[in-house]
C-alpha positions in Angstrom: -48.8 1.1 -35.2 -45.7 -0.8 -35.1 -45.9 -4.5 -33.9 -44.1 -3.6 -30.7 -46.4 -0.7 -29.8 -49.4 -3.0 -30.3 -47.5 -5.6 -28.1 -46.9 -2.8 -25.7 -50.5 -1.7 -25.7 -51.8 -5.2 -24.9 -49.4 -5.4 -22.0 -50.4 -2.2 -20.3 -54.1 -3.4 -20.9 -53.1 -6.6 -18.7 -51.5 -4.0 -16.1 -47.8 -4.3 -16.7 -45.7 -1.2 -17.0 -43.5 -0.2 -20.0 -40.3 -0.4 -18.5 -37.1 0.7 -20.3 -36.2 -3.0 -20.2 -39.2 -4.3 -21.5 -39.3 -1.8 -24.1 -35.8 -2.8 -25.3 -36.6 -6.6 -25.2 -39.9 -5.9 -27.2 -37.7 -4.1 -29.7 -35.0 -6.8 -29.8 -37.9 -9.2 -30.6 -39.9 -7.4 -33.1 -37.1 -6.3 -35.1 -36.3 -9.9 -35.9 -38.1 -12.1 -38.2 -36.1 -15.0 -36.8 -36.5 -17.2 -33.8 -34.0 -15.8 -31.0 -32.9 -17.4 -28.2 -33.0 -15.7 -24.6 -29.4 -15.0 -25.0 -29.7 -13.6 -28.5 -32.4 -11.5 -27.2 -30.5 -10.5 -24.2 -27.4 -9.1 -26.4 -29.6 -7.5 -28.7 -31.5 -5.5 -25.7 -28.1 -4.8 -23.9 -27.2 -2.5 -27.1 -30.0 -0.5 -26.1 -30.0 -1.0 -22.1 -26.4 -2.1 -21.1 -27.5 -2.8 -17.4 -30.3 -5.1 -18.4 -30.0 -8.3 -16.3 -30.6 -11.9 -17.8 -33.1 -12.5 -15.0 -34.9 -9.9 -16.4 -35.2 -11.3 -19.6 -36.2 -14.5 -18.7 -39.1 -13.1 -16.4 -40.2 -10.7 -19.2 -40.1 -13.5 -22.0 -42.1 -15.8 -19.7 -44.8 -13.0 -19.0 -45.0 -12.4 -22.8 -45.4 -16.0 -23.5 -48.2 -16.5 -20.9 -50.0 -13.6 -22.1 -49.7 -14.9 -25.8 -47.9 -11.7 -27.1 -44.7 -13.7 -28.0 -44.5 -17.3 -29.3 -42.2 -19.7 -27.5 -40.9 -22.8 -29.1 -38.7 -25.5 -27.7 -36.4 -27.0 -30.0 -36.1 -30.7 -30.4 -33.8 -32.9 -28.8 -32.4 -30.1 -26.5 -33.7 -27.8 -23.6 -33.3 -24.8 -26.0 -36.0 -22.3 -26.3 -36.5 -19.5 -29.0 -39.1 -16.5 -29.1 -40.8 -14.5 -32.0 -43.4 -12.0 -31.9 -46.9 -13.7 -32.3 -48.1 -13.4 -36.0 -51.5 -12.0 -36.3 -52.6 -15.3 -37.8 -52.3 -18.6 -36.2 -49.2 -20.6 -37.2 -47.1 -23.7 -36.7 -43.5 -24.5 -36.7 -40.9 -26.9 -38.4 -38.2 -27.5 -36.1 -34.9 -29.0 -37.2 -33.7 -32.0 -35.0 -30.1 -31.2 -36.2 -29.5 -27.5 -35.6 -32.6 -26.2 -33.7 -33.7 -24.1 -36.5 -37.3 -23.0 -36.7 -39.6 -22.0 -39.6 -43.0 -20.8 -39.3 -45.9 -21.8 -41.7 -49.6 -20.8 -42.0 -52.6 -22.5 -43.4 -53.0 -24.9 -40.8 -56.8 -24.7 -40.2 -57.9 -27.2 -37.6 -61.1 -26.0 -36.7 -63.0 -29.1 -37.7 -60.5 -31.2 -36.0 -61.0 -28.9 -32.7 -64.8 -29.2 -32.8 -64.6 -33.2 -33.3 -62.1 -33.5 -30.7 -64.1 -31.3 -28.2 -67.4 -33.0 -29.1 -65.7 -36.5 -28.8 -64.1 -35.8 -25.3 -66.0 -33.0 -23.9 -62.8 -31.0 -23.6 -63.1 -27.2 -24.1 -60.5 -26.7 -26.2 -58.6 -23.2 -25.8 -55.5 -23.5 -28.0 -53.3 -26.0 -29.8 -49.8 -25.7 -31.1 -48.6 -27.7 -34.3 -45.0 -28.6 -34.6 -43.3 -30.8 -36.9 -39.9 -32.1 -36.4 -37.3 -33.3 -39.0 -34.0 -32.1 -40.5 -33.6 -28.7 -42.5 -32.2 -28.5 -46.0 -28.9 -27.3 -44.5 -28.5 -30.2 -42.2 -29.4 -32.6 -44.9 -27.0 -31.3 -47.2 -24.0 -31.9 -44.6 -25.4 -35.4 -43.5 -24.5 -38.6 -45.4 -28.1 -39.0 -45.5 -28.5 -41.1 -42.3 -30.0 -39.2 -39.5 -29.7 -40.4 -35.8 -32.9 -41.6 -34.3 -34.4 -39.1 -31.7 -32.5 -39.9 -28.6 -35.0 -41.5 -25.7 -33.5 -39.5 -23.1 -34.0 -36.1 -24.9 -37.7 -37.4 -25.6 -38.0 -38.2 -21.9 -36.5 -34.7 -20.8 -39.0 -32.8 -23.3 -42.1 -34.8 -21.8 -41.1 -34.0 -18.1 -40.4 -30.6 -18.8 -43.6 -30.0 -20.7 -45.6 -31.9 -17.9 -44.3 -30.4 -14.3 -45.6 -32.0 -11.3 -48.3 -30.0 -9.3 
């Protein structure tokens, strides 16, 4: 069974319909190993479904991310998001602060840390994300070796968008 069919089966089990637009979006996401922006996903899906709307893309990405069927990554220093089909094993991200490139990595076993944190704080931990920010090889090559420090305004924006008021 293909990855898009596995995601589709899980989506149906959660009560969502397999509309032609959702199928096109799933194929667009699962046909790439790269993290894609919503606009890139939209452009790929439009090749199959020319009438698909950008609002449909954002709504579907939101549903898929909330259900854990795709992985959403917020790039450093910008309000840019990218998506990739969730791998079968737990993974983390390396995010370039220069160009926004995202690379996945595995092997980040944090089970002992989760147990210790849960014990120490009383939290029931449901999930975690591990993201490292820095500069990719391409950005390091094109730079004079000096990288700007993170912009405090961008850091504040990231905090505000990740901690909405209730």
